[in-house]
Structure formats: C-alpha cells, structure tokens
ROVEX-733970 format. One line per 3 residues: number of its first residue (from 1); their letters; for each residue x, y, z of N, C-alpha, C. Coordinates in steps of 0.02 Angstrom, whole numbers, m for minus. Each point is the difference from the previous one (the first is absolute). Layout:
! ROVEX-733970
NUM = a = X/Y/Z/X/Y/Z/X/Y/Z  ... .
This chain:
! ROVEX-733970
1 = xxx = 44/m64/18/m42/65/m11/32/60/m16  m3/52/m28/42/43/m7/m29/76/43  18/32/24/m19/73/38/23/49/m48 .
4 = xxx = m35/68/1/m1/37/m43/38/55/62  38/55/m1/44/32/40/m75/75/1  m4/13/68/m53/44/8/17/78/m47 .
7 = xxx = 62/m3/5/7/70/m57/2/m20/m74  m19/m53/m16/m18/m38/m71/62/m15/m21  m11/m42/m64/46/m43/m46/62/24/11 .
10 = xxx = 19/39/m13/63/36/m18/50/m18/62  m42/8/56/53/m21/59/4/m71/34  m49/m33/m44/17/m91/18/62/m11/0 .
13 = xxx = 16/m39/46/66/m65/m13/13/m24/m69  53/36/m9/17/m47/m72/m10/60/m58  m63/57/9/m1/47/m54/63/29/m17 .
16 = xxx = 46/10/51/52/56/m29/30/m25/m51  20/m56/m30/45/m35/m45/m24/5/m73  27/23/m46/m28/m7/m63/m14/m88/m18 .
19 = xxx = m62/5/m44/m36/m50/m36/45/m40/m42  18/m77/6/43/m53/m27/12/32/m76  m66/12/m32/14/8/m74/15/68/m9 .
22 = xxx = 24/49/19/20/69/7/83/m11/m13  25/6/m49/82/m4/m17/31/60/0  41/19/29/33/50/m1/38/13/m86 .
25 = xxx = m24/75/m32/19/21/m53/60/14/m36  28/m24/m46/64/20/m19/5/71/m14  m53/42/m19/m1/41/m21/m89/42/27 .
28 = xxx = m5/37/66/m55/16/7/m23/50/m38  25/31/m43/m33/62/m57/m47/m53/m49  21/m59/m13/m39/m31/m58/m75/m3/30 .
31 = xxx = m32/m20/m67/m72/m22/3/m8/m75/m10  m42/m29/43/m16/m66/1/m63/24/m51  16/m16/m60/m44/37/m67/m66/m33/4 .
34 = xxx = m15/m75/24/m57/m29/m11/m49/13/64  14/54/34/m22/27/61/m42/47/m22  14/30/m62/m2/75/m2/m49/2/m78 .
37 = xxx = m35/54/m11/m37/10/m59/45/2/m62  m23/m16/m53/45/m12/m58/41/63/m27  m29/62/22/47/45/m30/40/35/55 .
40 = xxx = 8/m28/42/35/23/81/87/m19/m22  29/63/8/85/m16/m25/26/59/41  73/m16/16/47/35/46/43/36/m67 .
43 = xxx = 12/69/18/56/34/m42/43/26/50  51/m24/7/57/29/60/m40/18/64  m35/m54/27/m25/m2/43/m89/16/32 .
46 = xxx = m9/42/m66/m60/38/0/m61/m45/m30  m47/m22/30/m54/m34/m18/m47/38/m42  m1/m44/m55/m62/31/m47/m59/m43/m7 .
49 = xxx = m56/21/m7/m66/m61/m21/m30/50/m57  m22/m25/m33/m21/18/m69/34/71/m16  52/m11/m25/48/53/m1/m1/52/41 .
52 = xxx = m34/10/51/14/48/44/40/m28/60  65/46/1/32/9/76/m29/2/53  m5/m30/59/m36/1/56/27/69/37 .
55 = xxx = 42/15/m12/36/63/21/m34/48/0  m37/24/m98/m27/44/m14/m69/m9/33  m23/m67/m18/m75/4/21/m2/13/81 .
58 = xxx = 67/m2/41/m29/20/87/17/86/m9  30/19/m45/19/52/13/m66/38/m37  m40/m2/m37/m40/18/m29/m85/m29/55 .
61 = xxx = 4/m50/21/m56/m23/23/m6/m8/91  68/3/20/15/m24/68/1/m70/16  5/m26/60/m6/m89/21/m21/14/68 .
64 = xxx = m36/m76/11/m12/m52/m46/m40/m5/m35  11/m18/m68/m28/m23/m49/m20/m42/m41  m37/m34/m17/m29/m71/m44/36/23/m85 .
67 = xxx = 36/m27/m8/24/0/m84/m37/m49/m36  m36/m3/m64/m42/m59/m13/25/13/m79  19/m61/m22/34/m7/m44/m60/m25/m71 .
70 = xxx = m13/38/m58/m61/2/m21/15/m48/m49  61/m17/m39/20/m45/m42/7/m47/25  13/m19/55/12/m66/41/m69/m40/22 .
73 = xxx = m32/62/16/m66/m26/3/m52/m37/m36  10/50/m59/m33/m21/m68/30/m59/m19  54/m16/m2/43/m76/m23/m19/m52/38 .
76 = xxx = m10/22/69/m42/m68/52/m65/m6/m23  m23/32/m36/m74/m3/22/m15/m28/m85  41/15/m36/3/m24/m78/29/m83/13 .
79 = xxx = 41/m17/48/21/m63/4/m56/m42/36  m31/16/57/m55/m54/m2/m62/17/m31  m19/57/m38/m53/m9/m79/17/m60/m50 .
82 = xxx = 66/1/1/52/m35/m53/m1/m88/7  16/m5/85/1/m70/8/m47/m27/19  m48/40/22/m53/m38/32/m66/45/m49 .
85 = xxx = 27/m21/m58/m49/30/m88/m69/m27/17  m21/m65/18/m62/m25/3/m26/3/53  34/37/38/m37/23/92/m22/71/m10 .
88 = xxx = m49/16/39/3/61/14/24/16/57  39/71/m1/58/m11/65/m23/72/31  m13/m1/60/m25/48/35/55/42/53 .
91 = xxx = 17/55/m16/36/60/50/m42/1/53  58/m9/48/m26/19/70/3/74/20  m57/26/m3/4/76/31/20/m2/68 .
94 = xxx = 1/m45/65/15/27/35/91/m5/18  23/m31/m58/75/m6/19/24/91/m13  m21/27/m49/m2/69/m11/m56/33/m50 .
97 = xxx = m41/33/16/m35/35/m53/m15/83/4  24/33/m55/m22/53/m13/m33/13/m72  m40/59/m30/1/m12/m47/35/8/m55 .
100 = xxx = 33/25/m4/76/m16/m49/11/m90/m17  7/m24/61/6/m84/7/m54/m23/m49  m53/17/45/m62/m27/m49/m10/14/m78 .
103 = xxx = 29/48/m10/1/10/m86/36/m41/m15  61/1/17/44/m51/m14/m11/m72/1  m26/m16/33/m31/m87/9/m58/6/m62 .
106 = xxx = m32/54/m9/m57/m14/m59/42/m4/m74  44/42/4/30/7/m70/57/m50/m9  9/m46/51/51/m88/4/m49/m45/m24 .
109 = xxx = m71/13/5/m51/m54/m13/m9/m41/62  21/27/61/m20/m44/56/m73/17/48  m27/m40/30/m69/22/45/40/3/62 .
112 = xxx = m48/38/36/19/17/65/m35/m2/72  11/m31/53/m17/m11/31/12/70/70  m76/m2/39/5/61/46/m43/m45/55 .
115 = xxx = 17/29/56/m26/m48/47/m44/45/56  m10/74/8/m39/58/27/m35/32/m46  m46/56/26/m15/56/m43/44/33/m23 .
118 = xxx = 50/31/40/58/48/0/40/m43/m75  18/m54/m5/33/m27/m56/m46/4/m68  m67/m18/22/m45/7/m43/4/86/m47 .
121 = xxx = m14/35/43/m14/82/m2/61/15/m64  61/m36/25/67/31/m46/m5/m36/m72  m29/m53/3/m11/m36/m76/m34/28/m28 .
124 = xxx = m67/30/37/m60/33/m41/23/74/m21  55/49/33/25/48/m16/39/m9/m48  33/m58/m10/57/m1/m61/m26/m38/m57 .
127 = xxx = m58/m13/m7/m38/m7/m47/2/m82/m12  20/m36/37/19/m57/m11/m67/m59/m33  9/m36/m39/m67/m32/m17/m31/m54/54 .
130 = xxx = m71/28/18/m6/m46/40/m9/m79/m6  m21/m10/m47/7/m72/m21/56/m43/26  48/47/2/63/m39/6/21/16/74 .
133 = xxx = m60/9/36/25/17/77/m33/m53/38  57/m46/44/m28/m34/59/m10/18/61  m54/10/49/m9/20/62/16/m66/56 .
136 = xxx = 60/1/40/1/m52/60/m16/50/61  4/m29/46/2/m8/76/m41/m28/40  9/m22/59/m35/m25/51/m54/24/27 .
139 = xxx = m5/76/m17/m58/29/47/m34/55/m28  m11/4/m73/m26/47/m25/m62/48/m7  10/68/28/m67/1/16/m59/22/m36 .
142 = xxx = m63/11/4/m58/11/m29/15/47/m58  36/56/26/15/59/m59/45/m13/m26  46/m35/12/44/m28/m37/m25/m54/m78 .
145 = xxx = m37/m32/39/m16/m46/m51/m51/20/m59  m35/58/38/m39/43/m50/32/28/m51  57/19/27/36/60/m54/24/m56/m36 .
148 = xxx = 32/m59/7/36/m45/m36/m56/m22/m68  m78/m20/20/m36/m16/m47/m24/67/m35  m14/46/26/m18/57/m55/56/14/m39 .
151 = xxx = 58/m11/23/79/27/m68/2/m62/m52  m45/m70/24/12/m38/m44/54/m56/9  35/9/63/62/m46/2/m2/m65/m38 .
154 = xxx = 35/m56/m38/5/m51/m28/m19/m51/60  34/3/57/m29/m58/45/12/24/66  m41/m38/46/2/33/71/35/m59/43 .
157 = xxx = 42/m18/37/16/m70/24/m32/m2/69  m43/m30/7/m37/m18/61/45/m31/44  m4/16/89/44/m27/42/m51/m19/59 .
160 = xxx = m67/11/1/m20/m37/60/m84/3/m32  m41/m41/48/m68/m11/m28/m30/65/11  33/49/48/m51/74/21/8/26/m73 .
163 = xxx = 64/m5/m10/1/45/m64/m45/m18/m65  m4/m83/m1/m40/m10/m56/m63/38/36  m33/m5/38/m63/27/6/m4/84/4 .
166 = xxx = 45/23/2/3/67/m8/m1/37/m75  55/m44/m41/13/13/m65/m77/m33/m29  m40/m45/25/m51/m8/m55/m58/54/15 .
169 = xxx = 8/13/66/m53/73/8/28/60/m42  55/17/m1/15/36/m46/m4/m7/m67  8/m40/m24/m20/0/m69/m71/m15/m24 .
172 = xxx = m44/m28/56/m67/22/m5/m21/73/4  35/39/31/m14/66/25/m5/27/m66  72/m4/m32/28/42/m45/m40/m38/m81 .
175 = xxx = m20/m54/14/m31/m35/m65/63/m22/m64  57/m12/37/57/m16/m36/16/m77/11  22/m33/m30/59/m58/m10/65/m5/11 .
178 = xxx = 35/m28/47/78/4/m1/24/m66/5  67/m2/m41/37/m58/4/49/m20/75  m11/m66/27/22/m9/67/42/m66/m15 .
181 = xxx = 36/19/45/69/m65/22/m3/m26/63  m13/m52/33/14/m22/52/71/m17/24  11/42/36/64/m7/31/2/m73/57 .
184 = xxx = 51/m41/m6/8/m56/30/74/m16/44  m15/m46/43/69/m2/45/9/m91/m33  54/m8/m21/15/m61/m16/49/m33/38 .
187 = xxx = 19/25/81/22/m46/46/67/m3/m19  38/34/m55/75/7/m14/39/46/29  36/m2/47/50/62/37/59/m9/m47 .
190 = xxx = 0/80/m31/69/14/m38/67/m5/47  45/m8/m27/66/5/48/13/77/m10  m27/40/49/18/83/m5/m10/14/80 .
193 = xxx = m1/60/3/m37/48/70/m58/m12/23  m23/m34/47/m68/m36/19/m60/56/m22  29/76/18/m35/54/m15/m40/5/m65 .
196 = xxx = 45/m25/m58/m8/7/m73/m23/m64/m17  5/m63/38/m36/m74/m39/m67/1/22  m52/m5/m51/m53/13/m7/m33/m62/m37 .
199 = xxx = 18/m59/7/m34/m48/m15/m11/m51/52  15/m5/65/m4/m38/63/m80/9/11  m15/m39/47/m65/m1/31/m29/56/57 .
202 = xxx = 78/17/41/m5/38/52/4/63/1  m43/47/m58/14/74/m22/m62/14/m33  m13/78/m10/m50/22/m9/m27/m3/m79 .
205 = xxx = 19/m20/m31/16/m6/m71/m43/m58/m44  m63/28/m28/m39/m77/m46/m54/m47/43  m7/m42/m36/m45/m51/30/36/m58/m23 .
208 = xxx = 2/m43/67/42/m71/0/m25/m57/m44  15/m32/m38/4/m54/m48/m13/m47/46  32/m27/41/m3/m56/61/m62/17/32 .
211 = xxx = m38/50/32/m52/m9/25/m63/4/m20  13/8/m80/m59/16/m32/m26/58/m16  23/36/38/m16/71/m15/1/38/m70 .
214 = xxx = 48/m13/m25/1/11/m72/m43/0/m41  m28/m75/6/m26/m41/m67/m70/46/44  m17/0/58/m69/32/9/16/62/m23 .
217 = xxx = 54/59/m9/2/63/m7/m22/m6/m71  25/m47/m40/m1/m1/m81/m80/m2/m13  m48/m59/53/m63/0/m13/m31/55/8 .
220 = xxx = 14/49/48/m35/62/16/18/58/m64  39/m5/m8/18/45/m68/m35/m22/m57  0/m70/m13/m30/m10/m71/m71/11/m3 .
223 = xxx = m23/m16/67/m76/7/12/m39/77/8  57/53/14/m3/73/12/m37/34/m66  m54/32/11/m20/47/m64/58/55/5 .
226 = xxx = 21/3/m58/55/80/m11/56/m25/26  32/m60/10/61/m27/m20/20/m43/m34  58/11/m33/1/m50/m79/73/m43/39 .
229 = xxx = m7/m63/5/62/m35/36/50/m18/m69  48/47/11/55/m11/m42/50/m63/17  7/m14/77/62/m55/8/20/24/58 .
232 = xxx = 43/m47/24/42/m6/77/70/35/m18  19/32/58/60/25/2/43/m20/61  47/m5/m10/58/m39/63/87/51/4 .
235 = xxx = 2/14/33/50/30/15/63/m31/62  33/m19/m4/41/m41/52/49/39/26  33/59/m18/50/49/59/17/37/m84 .
238 = xxx = 38/34/49/69/60/m30/64/m23/19  51/36/m59/77/m16/m2/13/m72/m9  m56/m31/m42/33/m66/m22/39/m6/m84 .
241 = xxx = 47/m57/8/46/4/m54/m5/m48/m29  m47/m46/m7/m11/m49/m43/m69/m27/m5  m3/m43/m36/m83/m23/m7/m22/m67/38 .
244 = xxx = 54/m31/29/m32/m64/37/m46/9/62  2/57/26/m58/12/53/m63/3/m37  m15/18/m61/m55/8/m34/m39/m82/m8 .
247 = xxx = 44/m54/m1/m11/m49/m28/m62/m56/53  14/21/38/m57/m22/51/m60/42/2  6/81/2/m46/26/m3/m52/2/m58 .
250 = xxx = 34/m13/m67/m24/m10/m51/m50/m50/m4  31/m68/25/m36/m64/m2/m69/3/36  17/29/79/m73/0/31/m40/63/m31 .
253 = xxx = 18/48/m33/m41/47/m14/m53/m11/m72  52/m55/m40/m18/m19/m64/m47/m62/19  m4/m26/54/m22/m60/41/m77/42/4 .
256 = xxx = 0/35/29/m71/58/11/m32/18/m58  36/36/m48/m12/13/m59/m50/m71/m42  27/m47/4/m27/m62/m48/m60/m13/51 .
259 = xxx = 1/4/75/m54/m26/39/m56/38/m24  5/71/3/m42/48/m11/m26/m15/m72  21/m15/m53/m27/m24/m63/m40/m58/1 .
262 = xxx = 21/m44/50/m29/m65/14/m77/m4/41  m4/50/53/m40/m12/45/m46/75/m9  20/33/m30/m35/74/m3/m33/3/m88 .
265 = xxx = 39/m42/m34/m4/m2/m87/27/78/m20  43/28/23/39/64/m20/64/m7/m9  8/26/m54/67/5/m25/20/53/7 .
268 = xxx = 32/30/48/45/48/14/55/24/m46  m12/62/m34/42/11/m42/66/25/2  29/14/73/43/33/7/44/m30/61 .
271 = xxx = 66/18/26/25/m20/54/61/36/14  23/26/68/56/49/15/54/m51/48  50/7/m20/33/m43/23/60/47/48 .
274 = xxx = m30/67/15/49/38/27/73/20/m29  39/m15/45/76/11/m23/41/8/60  m2/88/m1/51/29/60/83/m26/2 .
277 = xxx = 16/8/m77/74/m16/m21/51/48/39  53/m44/22/70/37/40/36/46/m45  27/35/18/60/51/m11/65/m2/33 .
280 = xxx = 44/32/m38/59/m10/43/16/67/53  m1/m3/56/19/52/39/83/0/33  15/m64/m9/81/m21/12/35/m55/m31 .
283 = xxx = 34/1/11/48/m48/m42/m38/m73/10  m18/m23/61/m36/m47/18/m69/m35/m56  m41/67/m43/m46/m28/m32/31/m3/m62 .
286 = xxx = m47/m48/m32/9/m21/m66/m63/m8/m46  m26/58/m18/m78/m5/m37/m2/m51/m72  m48/m12/m21/m13/m42/m39/m18/55/m56 .
289 = xxx = 22/m30/m63/m23/29/m61/m84/6/m14  m23/41/m9/m81/m5/m25/m14/m39/m39  27/m3/m54/m3/m78/m62/m4/m64/35 .
292 = xxx = 46/m6/62/9/m69/34/m56/m18/30  m24/63/38/m32/m18/60/m64/1/m41  m18/18/m64/m70/m6/m45/1/m85/m23 .
295 = xxx = 66/m17/m5/1/m61/m26/4/m51/35  1/13/58/m15/m39/73/m69/m12/26  m39/64/7/m53/m17/24/m41/m4/m61 .
298 = xxx = 3/5/m71/m37/m25/m61/3/m82/10  55/m26/5/7/m73/m3/m39/m20/61  17/9/64/m44/m17/67/m74/m5/m16 .
301 = xxx = m30/69/m28/m62/m18/m20/m23/m30/m45  35/m18/m49/m5/m37/m65/m17/m76/24  49/m20/45/m12/m66/13/m40/m30/60 .
304 = xxx = m20/45/44/m59/6/51/m63/m14/m58  m17/58/m40/m47/3/m25/m12/m84/m60  42/m12/m29/4/m66/m28/m9/m49/72 .
307 = xxx = 16/m2/53/m7/m90/38/m87/24/16  m18/71/3/m71/10/26/m52/5/m62  28/m4/m63/m30/m25/m54/m50/68/m20 .
310 = xxx = 37/64/20/m35/36/m13/41/63/m53  m68/68/m28/54/30/m40/39/58/53  58/40/m24/46/29/50/m59/66/m19 .
313 = xxx = m11/33/64/m35/54/m2/49/68/m26  m27/46/1/36/56/m34/41/38/61  60/12/12/46/2/66/21/67/5 .
316 = xxx = 13/29/47/23/72/9/59/m27/81  50/58/m1/52/0/45/1/78/23  6/m5/68/28/48/33/96/22/29 .
319 = xxx = 29/14/m63/70/5/41/3/46/55  m32/25/33/25/38/55/55/56/6  51/m3/24/46/61/8/50/m18/m58 .
322 = xxx = m3/m60/m41/40/m13/m61/17/57/m54  m85/34/m7/31/47/m55/28/70/32  m23/19/50/10/79/23/68/m11/52 .
325 = xxx = 6/m47/26/39/0/72/92/1/m39  24/m34/m24/64/23/m42/8/57/m45  m64/37/m10/7/68/m39/3/64/41 .
328 = xxx = 8/3/60/6/47/38/73/m8/53  39/59/21/24/m12/53/m10/89/26  32/m5/86/m17/38/23/74/44/20 .
331 = xxx = m10/72/m11/78/20/11/m17/48/63  56/m2/63/4/37/68/63/39/m3  m18/49/44/75/31/14/21/m24/79 .
334 = xxx = 45/m11/m3/44/m26/61/9/78/53  m31/m16/77/13/50/20/50/m12/72  15/m59/21/39/m10/42/26/m87/0 .
337 = xxx = 70/m6/12/49/m60/8/11/m3/54  m6/m71/24/2/m13/72/36/m85/9  76/18/m9/18/m84/12/m11/m20/76 .
340 = xxx = m28/m62/17/m26/m35/46/49/m59/20  33/m4/58/37/m62/1/m46/m60/28  7/m56/m34/m26/m67/26/21/m55/51 .
343 = xxx = m17/m65/8/17/m30/32/67/m34/m33  49/4/22/75/m43/m15/30/54/m28  m15/54/10/48/75/m27/m42/24/m83 .
346 = xxx = m44/m52/m22/m19/17/m94/m15/69/17  m17/43/m49/m44/41/2/m63/10/m52  m45/31/8/m42/5/m67/m12/87/16 .
349 = xxx = m8/33/m77/0/65/0/m82/25/m31  m27/38/65/m81/m3/m16/6/70/m33  m46/m5/m62/m1/63/m54/m71/24/14 .
352 = xxx = m8/65/28/m61/15/m11/m12/57/m52  m81/m23/m23/m7/53/m70/m65/16/15  m18/47/m39/m46/51/3/m86/m25/0 .
355 = xxx = 8/m77/4/m76/m29/m4/m3/m50/47  m25/m64/m30/9/m67/47/m70/m21/m8  m40/m27/68/m30/m53/3/m84/51/m26 .
358 = xxx = 2/54/m7/m62/36/m23/m19/10/m88  73/m23/m44/m4/m25/m71/32/m57/m15  22/m33/56/12/m78/m15/m20/m38/54 .
361 = xxx = m52/m23/20/m19/m40/49/14/m68/14  16/m29/m63/16/m63/m15/46/m40/46  64/34/8/34/m36/49/m16/m9/77 .
364 = xxx = m33/53/27/m39/m9/62/m69/m50/2  m22/m2/m70/m71/m37/19/17/m64/m38  45/m13/m42/14/m76/m38/71/m27/7 .
367 = xxx = 39/45/55/62/m33/m7/28/11/m50  m17/35/m36/38/m1/m90/68/21/m5  30/m17/m30/72/21/m38/8/39/m62 .
370 = xxx = 48/33/1/14/47/m33/70/5/m15  18/40/m61/53/20/m29/14/81/12  65/10/m17/m1/76/3/81/22/m28 .
373 = xxx = m1/48/m30/58/38/m22/14/77/20  60/12/0/12/62/m8/m5/33/m76  m65/42/7/m5/33/m88/23/72/m14 .
376 = xxx = 31/28/36/49/66/m34/65/10/m14  47/m53/31/69/5/m32/35/m73/16  47/m8/m34/40/m37/m2/42/m18/77 .
379 = xxx = 41/m47/38/24/4/51/63/m60/m4  51/25/19/67/m57/4/m4/m32/72  m50/1/35/2/m4/72/m13/m83/m6 .
382 = xxx = 20/m50/62/m21/m59/m4/m67/0/31  m32/m56/m20/m82/6/26/m5/m22/78  m39/12/20/m36/m14/77/m66/m18/6 .
385 = xxx = m3/m30/43/m71/m41/13/m31/66/31  m57/2/m35/m56/67/21/m52/m17/m6  m49/30/49/m74/m11/18/m24/78/m27 .
388 = xxx = m42/15/m53/m22/66/m19/m85/m6/45  m10/45/24/m57/3/64/m13/85/m16  m72/17/9/m46/41/2/8/52/61 .
391 = xxx = m32/57/m15/m1/44/49/m61/5/44  m32/m61/9/m65/7/55/30/m31/71  m49/19/30/19/m32/84/m28/m69/m5 .
394 = xxx = 32/m42/m24/3/m61/8/58/m37/9  24/m66/39/35/m30/m11/19/m30/m63  m51/m40/m31/m27/m20/m40/4/24/m74 .
397 = xxx = m3/78/m6/5/23/m53/68/m11/m54  m5/m56/m34/52/m9/m33/m14/m17/m71  41/34/m64/m30/m23/m46/39/m42/m43 .
400 = xxx = 64/m19/12/42/m55/m19/41/m29/56  m11/m52/7/38/m34/54/76/0/m3  23/m34/m55/60/m6/5/27/18/m74 .
403 = xxx = 49/31/m14/16/5/m64/90/32/15  16/m9/m38/91/30/m26/0/56/m39  7/56/42/3/64/m26/79/16/18 .
406 = xxx = 31/40/m53/64/34/8/9/22/69  53/5/36/6/16/63/2/80/17  9/47/m68/m6/73/18/m59/10/m11 .
409 = xxx = m54/m31/0/m65/32/3/2/49/37  m48/53/m11/m5/56/38/m45/36/0  m14/54/48/m60/47/m8/15/47/m58 .
412 = xxx = m77/m14/m41/0/46/m86/5/m63/m44  21/m45/17/5/m52/m61/m81/m16/m18  m19/m30/m53/m39/m45/m21/m12/m55/5 .
415 = xxx = m42/m55/23/m6/m57/0/m65/m13/m35  6/m48/m30/m37/m30/m57/m49/m64/33  m47/m16/m4/m18/m80/8/m45/m28/m44 .
418 = xxx = 15/m50/m31/m35/m25/m67/m55/m33/18  m58/m24/m51/m61/m52/16/m51/32/50  1/63/2/m51/39/37/m74/16/m28 .
421 = xxx = m10/m31/m65/m72/21/m26/m57/m42/41  20/m40/25/m64/m46/m1/m18/10/100  m46/38/m5/m19/7/87/34/54/55 .
424 = xxx = 49/33/m46/34/34/43/m31/69/m6  m33/39/m41/m48/32/m14/m55/m8/32  m23/m50/m25/m70/m23/14/m18/9/88 .
427 = xxx = 55/m12/49/m14/m41/57/36/60/22  28/67/m23/32/44/26/m59/50/51  27/10/51/m29/34/60/36/76/7 .
430 = xxx = m66/43/46/35/57/22/21/m10/87  36/m76/6/22/6/76/48/70/9  5/9/64/19/63/34/8/51/m41 .
433 = xxx = m77/8/m43/m11/39/m44/50/24/m56  20/m59/m12/55/10/m79/m49/8/m65  23/33/m39/m10/12/m56/15/m50/m43 .
436 = xxx = m46/m27/m61/1/m52/m31/35/26/m59  43/m51/m23/61/42/m52/m52/m4/m71  25/41/m48/m15/m5/m80/29/m59/m20 .
439 = xxx = m49/m20/m44/14/m54/m61/0/32/m61  91/2/m33/11/30/m53/18/m59/m53  m30/18/m69/m1/m45/m35/58/16/m64 .
442 = xxx = 50/m48/m11/47/35/m43/7/m40/m64  26/31/m35/14/m39/m98/29/60/m32  45/m37/m55/35/34/m39/36/70/31 .
445 = xxx = 10/m10/62/48/68/34/m59/50/29  m54/m22/4/m62/46/12/m25/m23/63  m16/43/54/m30/m18/75/m59/49/1 .
448 = xxx = m43/m52/7/m75/55/35/m29/m43/47  m28/52/44/m41/m20/52/m68/m32/m5  m10/m59/m5/m66/m36/m9/m57/14/80 .
451 = xxx = 50/m11/56/m46/19/56/50/48/40  m25/59/26/45/35/22/11/m22/73  53/51/32/21/0/54/m48/37/43 .
454 = xxx = m45/m30/69/m34/21/38/32/60/34  m47/42/5/39/63/53/m30/1/77  18/52/21/m25/5/60/m80/12/6 .
457 = xxx = m25/58/m62/m65/9/11/m37/m61/m21  9/m51/m32/m32/m63/m8/2/m34/70  56/0/36/m7/m37/50/m42/37/62 .
460 = xxx = m7/47/m2/m52/35/36/m77/29/m13  0/m11/m53/m63/m2/m53/m57/m20/39  26/m80/39/m75/m38/39/4/14/61 .
463 = xxx = 22/31/31/25/21/64/m50/49/10  m66/0/36/m45/50/1/m21/24/67  64/m16/60/m11/51/69/19/54/0 .
466 = xx = 1/33/43/m1/71/25/46/30/m50  m9/59/m32/42/26/m45/10/80/29 .
C-alpha cells in the first residue's frame, strides 16, 4: 500500500529522483523533434514555430502564451481523415476548441464532438455544419438538449435512462426528430490513468452491457417517438497507443449490436468505437500512425462481424487529443531559479515560470509528464536536472516534473513546453486570480491571436459585490 505525502506527491519518498526513462542529453539545446509540432525548429538556440521566433512572439504578445501550429494541426487532421477514410472522424472539442479551430476542423472534413452547451455555442458561432456534430455528456440539461435539437445536431449520445426520457419530451415539444447513439460500457479497462479509463463498470459513463442496461436503453430509444436509433457508442479510455485494447471491447459491443438485430429486428446503421489515441509527451511515448491504427481497428471489426454473421455497420472514431495535442506548445518566462540539495548530495534546479497549474493542471491532476526546452538562446553549460514549477501557492504546482536544462538557465530566459494542445487551455483556470493566456496561431511567419489573453477587467467583470 502506498501513502501520499500530505504536502503532495512532489514530496513523497523517492519523488526527488528523475525517472528511469529520462536520459541526460548530449546537447541540452537540441529538440527531441517527435515531441514538437512539425514546423518547430531552433536556429542559434532560438525556437521558432510556424516560422515565428518565440522571442518575437513573446515580445509582442507577452507570456505565458499557447502557440498553435496551424500547418501541424491541419496535417494531423488530414492524416486521420485519410487513414480512417472509411470512418467518420470526430474531433474532440473538449481537447481544445475555439471558433478558428472549429473552422479548421470543418475545412479538413472532420466531424466535431461537443459535450456542453458552451462547446455547442462555439460550433454554432463558427458556422460548423450541425449534421456533423455529435453531442456527448452524462448529464445534459433540458436546455442543452433543446438547443441541440433546434440546431439539428447529427447525433446525441445518450448516457442515462433519465436522458432518454428528457430527450423524448424535448423532441415531442419541438416536433422534431433527432439521431441517437447509446453509450455503452464494455467492461474493458484501458491501460491508462484511472480518471481517463472510461469503459470499466465502476464509473459514470454509459450503460453496462453485462448488466443488461445497455440492451434496455436500446429498446427504449427504439420505441421512443422522435428518437432515431443510430447505433452503439463505446469508448475505452484516452492516451492509448495501439488497438489491442479495442479487441475485447469491439467483440462485446458488436455482440450486442447483433443481439439487437435478432431480438428487436433492428439493424442499427452505425457504431462508434471511440478512440482516445495517444501522443508523445516525453521520450517514453511512441504514438502509432493513424493509418496503422485504422488498419488494426478495421481488421478487428471485420473479423468480429464475420464471426457473428452480420454486416459491418458504418464506423466512426474519436482521436481525442491526437489531433491538437502535439500542435501546440506553451512558452513561459523564467522568473527565479533555485538549486535545491537533495538526499545524498544531489541537486535539483527549480525553475519558476510565470504560469503554472492555472494554464496546465494536467501534471497535478493526472501526474502527467512533460518535456521542455530553453527557447531564447543556445547554451554551452552542461545540463542539470531541473523541475519547472509555476507561480501558484501550491507545492504541487509543477509544469514539468523532470527535465535536463542547461545549467546556466536564468531569470529572463524563455522555456517552451511541447504537446500542450489538449486539455491545457480547456482546463485552464483563474486559480489565485491568474489571467488565462492567449492562444496564438502561427503559420508561414505570421502570428495571429485566436483567443486573446484575459485582462483584469475580465477577471473582475463577474464580481458584483460592493463597488
């Protein structure tokens, strides 16, 4: 049994050593290229993305800032569209969404997942084709369902018996029909963090196949006026690097699909197998090519359909973070540097930056690993083991737990962290009344703000106390 230190995991026994997979680099200035977006490159130590030196970007827009590589984003979207050419590919709005990104997703021919009324509002403002929108969520309100039906979203993924009742009432009141998928849990647990493994039984999403709730949900949707049964939806987790975890899940979901045909006489036309494919945050991660993932999932489904004697339904997948995650980095300014002596005489260098858990909570929330590099200059100093930390009043306010940086890293340097496109801006907060950073899209040497930096006026606008 393990015990967590009361001040946080950063102080737990053994946490003061670098992980076994982290190797001291021969050149701490060099980029580990597969961790970065495809246009990221260093010249004389200065990191540029999309042809824009981050020194220039910070001089104009300040720090911290999220830097979004448009060329990389579009290339990854196209790779999934082409690799999964016979699937519908749904971009995860929850990973990162703004009107500009929604338009890119549309232009690249992908579909769009939303899971709140706010995300749906972004899609509406962007003019995204609503027939290519899927609406997720385990507790959609009546108002959200009404808005989705009015806008004509292509599919609503129902997640509870209460929601089936609400949606039936909404469609009756509006005199409309809507396509519905039934979210099921296949009892398969992905090898990932427990908070993002979503197909085991003891969690909030979906209807259990083994308990019989999933079949009952299908019956209710099929018999409900105004609900058009499209098929089953399954999702086994996130940050998944191969298709092996989908084999058992697909077998169980397709068996239910076949049973629905036999018992209800209903041939559901569609099936969503989820996705949640992984990206490279550090050198220990080795993501698969979308075409290889597609071939693996296609083979699994076709094998199971042959075994069951059924036709393959139209398939859709949800790459999750795999499109936007690697397309963005975050650039910070260093404020203080503090060498700390560890047990046995070793040292770790604490590098404090002008952001932290308010712009990237994943390290604190998921114990996530990240890499980083000094972005404004080259250095001849030997590398030191560093921990990049934020400015918040929390011991667990850590951005990068372990990385080798040049030993002369100093206040005023820029530090850039790759692979921050997914969930960092989406999960950003005003903790300690911090202002959320801007998102700046870069391409062909041009930088443009697509989400502006928050101001103190924004921060105080909702404070309606005594003035």
